Each structure stands twice: as structure tokens, then as C-alpha cells.
N, C-alpha and C positions, 0 to 999 in steps of 0.2 A: 453613822453610815457603815454598812457591812461590805467587806472586801470579798470578791469572788476570785478564785484561782484562775490563772491563765489557762488557755486551751492547749493541752499537751499535744494534741494531734493536728493542730492547725499548721499550715505550711506557708512560708519556709521557716517561720519562727513561732514559738508559743505566744500567741496573741493574748494581751497586748505587750508591748515592749517593756512596760513598767513592771510586769510580773503579776499584776492583779488589776481588777477593775471593779467598778461600782455601777449599779443600775442607775443611780442618780446622775452620773456623769456620762451616760451612754444614750445615744439616739439610734433608733432603728429607722432606716430610710428605705421605703418601698418604691422602687422606680417603675413608673409607667405601666402598671398592670391595668391597661385600658383595652376596650374592645378594638380600638384602632390598631392594636398590635397583636392581640390574642385571638380575635375573631377573623377567620379567613376573608370576610367581607369588608374588613377595615382597611386602613391605610397601608399596613404592611403587605396585605394580600394584593392591594392595588399596585404595589411595586413589583409584583410577580414573585415575591418571596414566599417560602413555605413556613407555616407556623408549627410544623411537626415537632421541632426541637423546643420551641418556645413553650408549648403546652405541657411539656414534661415538668416544668417548674410549678405548674398550678397547684397540684395537690400538696407537694412538700411545702410550698409557701403558705397555703391555707393552714396546714398543720402547725407550722412555725408560729404564725400570727395568733392562732388559737391559744397556743401555749404561752407566748410572750405577753399576751394581754392579761394574763393572770398576775402579772407583776407590774410594779410601778416604774414604767420606762417610757420615755418620750418616743412616740411613733409619728413619722411624717410620711405622707404619700405624695408622690409627684405625678404630674400629667404633662406630657409634651403637648402643648396646645397654643393656639393663637387667637387673638381677638377677632371677632367677626369681620371687622373692617380690614384685617390683615396689615394693620399699620406697624406691627411688630415683626413682620416677615421680611428679612433682608434679601437683597437680590441674589446673593450667593446660594442660599437655601432654596429660594424660589426657582432659580434656573436649573439647579440640579434635579429637583423634583419634576420639573416640566420635561427634562430630557428623558426621564424614565416613565413618562406618560401618566404620572400621578400627581398633578399639581396640588399643593396644599391649598385648601379652600374649595377645591372642586367637589362636585356632587358625587357621592357614592351611595351604596345600599344602606349605610348607617348614617347618612347625612353628610355634610361637608367635612372633608378630610382634615383631621387635626384642628378643628375649630371648636372653641369653648361653647358649651351649651348643646352640642350635637350628640346624638346617641353614641356614635363611635368614640367620641372623646371621653365618655363616661367610663367609670371603672367596670372591669369585667366582673361577672357574677361571682360573689364570694369575697370581693376585695373592696367593698364600700368601707370607707373609714368609720370607725366606731366613734361614739360621742367623745369629744375632747381631743381627738387626733387631728393633726394639722394637714392641710392640703396646700401644696405649692405648685402653681401652674408655671411652666417654664417654656419659653419660646425656642430654646436650643437644646443641645444634647446634655450638657452638664447642668445639674440642678442648681449650681451656683451662678450660672450665667443669667444676668438680668432678673434676679429674684432676690427676696429678702431671707433666703435660707441661712446664709452665714450669720446674719444679724440675730436670727432666732436661736441658732446654736450657741452663740456667744452669750446672749442674755440668759439662756438656760444652763450656762457653764458646762457645756458638753466637751468632753475630751476624746471620747471613743465613738466610732460609728460602725454600725452593722448594716451591710448593704445586701439587698436582694431585688430581683425584678428582671426587666427586659429592656433592651437587649444587652447581653453580657459585654459584647464588644463595642457597643456604641455608648448608650446613655449611662449604663452602669459603670463601665470603665472610665468614661469621661468624668463622672461625678467622683469616683474613687481617686483619680489622679488629682483633681482639683482640691479635694478634701485633704489629701496628703500634703500638697503644697501649702495648705493653710495650717498645718500642724496637727491635724486630727489623725489618730491611729485607727486604721480601718481594717475590718475583716469582711470578706465577701462570702456569702453562703452559697457554695457552688451548686448544691442540689436545688436551690430556690431561684436559680437564674437560668435564662435560656437565650439562645442566639438563632440566627437563620440556619446555621449548621453546627453540628457538634465540633467540627474542626475549628470554627471561629471561637466557640466557647472555650475549648481547651487551649487555644492560642493565648487567650487572656490569662488563664491560670499560669501558663508557662511564663508570660511576661511578668506576672507578679513575683514569681520565684527568682527573678534576676536580681543580682546584687544584694542578696540576703533579704529580699522583701522590699523592693524599691518603692512600691505603691501601698504596701500593707501585707495582709495575709489572707488566706482562705481556708475554709473548713466546711464540714457538713453541718446542717442545722441541728441535727440531733446532739452533736457534741456540745454546742453552745447551750442548748436547753438543758442537757444533762448536767452541765456544770452549775447552772442556776439551781436546778432541783436538788443537787447535792448540798448546796449552801442553804437553800430554803425548802426543806422537805415538808410534805403535807402533814 
């Protein structure tokens, strides 16, 4: 196994803490790049939220995935979604959505909101998983809640996690915090993430910098790909 140098420009520390990393022990987790979040007619739009900052992440994320797929690394895609019967929708989430006039499971232009099998729940154009990539459907914000994600990562002997997707301040941040508590060293690709507003996005980056990187680190995707290409030139 080949060691790759740490990322000198990542903040607030050169990721990972060990000073080097390996593709074999790294997982890329793509959070919720679905129509329900990226298409204005989906769930996020039904909440009255703008997708203008979210869509900034689309092209950088596509570019990153195109590059990382040239290397042997575990790639996992998540979808925030519920069973058609909504038996996995707890009252707390249901009531909050209803108060914002966008009940989970209600009918929208792209089908029932956040329901598996509906058009809105499917991946946004350009983010369909490639052959062999894993899909984790999650009923909550964190990809670790009520899923088999941690089991998959342990079986694959993963130590390091690269995070991208939407939204920075909710599902991406929730997953990063849960991963950190489980002992994974995480790096968030800031240009491949988006939130309802730039302020919310930047707030997450500021929180990551607290206490020397309390939840992990963050960087631009080009830096991570560049370090891989320096180790494995064409």
C-alpha cells in the first residue's frame, strides 16, 4: 500500500492527523446530491429555500468525482429518504416539516417529497452512482443514523473520510460530527458543498476550525486530487 502526503493547505491542520493517508483506508461520502435538494421543484424548494448556493457545488463535485473514480477508493452515496409507508418518519421531523408547509411524503412536482422511488428522491443529473459504488438511504440528517454505514466502513477498514454534498450545515455537518465521534479523521471539500446561504456554509467552516479542528479539517477538492496525482502520476 502506498502512502500519500498530508494536505498542506487544509485547515486548521494538515489532514490527516497521522501525516499521511492511503486510498485503501479512505472513503469518499457524497451526501444527498438529489433532485429533492438541488432542483427548485424538490423538497428544499418546497421549504421556501433557495438552491442558488447549493448549485455552486454541482460542477466542482462532478469534476472531483470524475477524477477520484480513476483511483481505487471506496465511494458511498447517501440519500435522505423515507419508506413509502413513512413508518421511519418520527413525529419530531414530521411536525417540523408540516409547520413549514412541506410535509414529508406530500405530493410535489417531482413526486412525494423525500420518499424512496420518487423522481425527487433520485440523484441529480450527473450524480448517479457508478458500478460498484454504494448507496445508503438514510431517514435522518446524519448518514450514521439508522443505517449500516458504520458497519460498511469498519468492514472495509476505513480510517479516513472525505465528505462532499449538501447541505453543508445540516446533513454534511451532522455526518462529519458523527464520524469524528466514531474515530474517523474527516476532511470536508468546501468547494463541493453547498447550503441555503453562503453564511451558513461559512459558519460550518468556522466551526471546524475551533479547537484545532474539533470535527476534522476542510480544503478545496483540487488540493486533494493534486496530492493523489503527485503520488500516482499518469
